[in-house]
N, C-alpha and C positions, 0 to 999 in steps of 0.2 A: 641167356635169353634165347628161345628157340627161333627157328627160321620164320614161323608164322608171326610171332610177336614182332620180329624185325620188320616184316612187311606191313603189319597192321600199324606199327609206329610210323613207318614211312608214309602210309596212306593218310593217317591223321595229320602228320606234319604237312603233307602236300595240301590238305584242305586249308590249313592255317596260312601257309605261305604262298599258295596258288602258283605252284611250279617254280618258285624262286630257286635259282641255282641249277635247274635242269636245262643244260645248255644246248638245247636243240631248237631248230627254227619252227617246229610245230609241236603241238601237244600230243601226248599219248592218250588215246581215248578209245572207247568202244561204243558202237551204235548198231542197232538200237540198244538202249539200256534204260529201264528194264527190258527184257526180251522174253520171248516165248520158247522157241526151239533153238535158235542160233543168234549169234551176234558177230560183228566184225571188229577186229582191232585195227586201229589206224595208228601206224607207228611213224615217228619223226624220220627225217631224212638222215641217213647215216653216211659217213665218209671213212670207211675202213674201220668202223667201231666194232668192238667185241660185244655181242648182244645175246642175252638170254631172256626169254619170255615164259613165265610160268603162271598157271592158274591154280588157286587153292580154294578148298571149301572153307567153311567157317571154323573148322577144327584144325586147319593147317595142313590137311592132307592134299597132296598134289593130285589134280584131276586133269591137267593138261600141260604139256611142255612143248615149246617151240624154240628152235635155233640152238639152244644149249651151248652158248659160248662161240657161236659162229661169227666170223668176220664179215660184216655186211656193208654194201654200198647201195645208196638209193633209198627210196621210201617204200613202205610195204602196207598192204591191206590184207590182213590174215583172217579168214573165216574161222569161227569157233563153233562147232556143232556140240550143243549141250543137251540134245534131245534125251540122252540116257541119264542125265543128272536130275536130281530132285530139285524142286522149287526151293529157293532160298538165296542166301547171301554168299557171294564168292569174291575173291580178290585176285586181280591180275597184277603181277609184279614184273616190271621191265627193268632189267639191269643193263646199263650201257657203260662200258669201261669202268665198272665199279660203282657208278652212281645208280641209285635205285629210285624208282617211281612206282607207286602202287595206286590202283583205282579199284573201286568197288563195282561189282556186277550183281544184278538182281535178276534171277530167273523166276518168271511168274507165268504160270499156266492159267488158262481160263478156269474160272471156278465152276465146277460141276456140282450142282446141288442134288443130293439124293435123300433129303430128309424133309420134314415138315409138310409132307404130302405133295411136294412138287415133283413134276415129271423128271426122270433121270436125265433127260436131255436139256434141262434148263441151265442157263449159264449167263454170266456177266463177264465181259472181257473189255479191258481198257486198252485201246490201240494207241500207243505212245506216238507213233509216227503220224497218224492222221488226226490225233487228238480227238478221238471219238469214243463213246461208250457204246458197246455192242451188246444188246440184250436178246436172249433167245429163251422164250417160255412156251410151254405147251398151251397155255391159255392167253387170250389177248391182253396186252398191256393196257392198264388204265392210266397210270401215271408213273413218272420217274422223277425222283427228287435227289438232289445232291446237297449234302450238308457239310459244313465245316466241323472240325473236331469239337467246337464249343456248342454245337447244336443248331447253328444258324442255317436256314435254308438259303442256299446260294443260287440254285437253279431248279426250275420245275418244268417238266414237260408233261402236258396232258396227253390223253390217248393219241397216239401217233402211229400211223400205219408203218412208218419207217422204224426199224429197230436199231438204228444207228443215231446216236445223239451227239451233237457237236458240243465239246467241252473245252474248246480252244481258248475261251476267255478266262479259264481258271489259271491261277499261278501255280508254280511248283509247290507241292505239299501233299498232305494226307487228307483224304476226304472219305465220306461215307455216302454210299448210294442206297436208296430205298426204292424198290420196284413193287408196285401194287398191280395185281392182276385179278382175274376172276377167282383165283385160289389164294393160298397163303402168300403173304408178302415175302420178298427176298431182300435181305440187307447184307451189304458187303462193304468192307473198307478197301480203299485203293489209294495209290499215290501217283503223282505225276513228277517226272524228272525233267 
């Protein structure tokens, strides 16, 4: 089993057992996640523990290393600049005294639409921190609709001067947004974590 498979297995196991056996007083996590350009790792409190933190892309290639077996005391907040990385799924693996914990990371840039006659500056961005949908179009927005994956309309915003739409009532999951303007409509899938 290669190193990536080991971390993937650890991640999947952690989803099932919700950190059972990870003997630290706080959880290893990253926020924001999904993120646009950067995120921060929040590490548990260490007491002379031997720690390594690595970030891998979906193919198992290392894209970031922190500590590499350092003996640490205290808790840490580590910034992770992913601006040069492609959008997609990544895994962060924390090894503490031989125990492993992995989390998934999702890098998601704003969607820039350059087809269907839309202006190249058109975009839809989901801000996970403020739980808002940010829409930028060359022409005025007529309506914004949010659908569940089975096609049910969950939210509808009529012509709104504001291009920020509150989606805080939505639960975690995958959704489809449809924006109608004076030009062609824009449709995009997004997810909330």
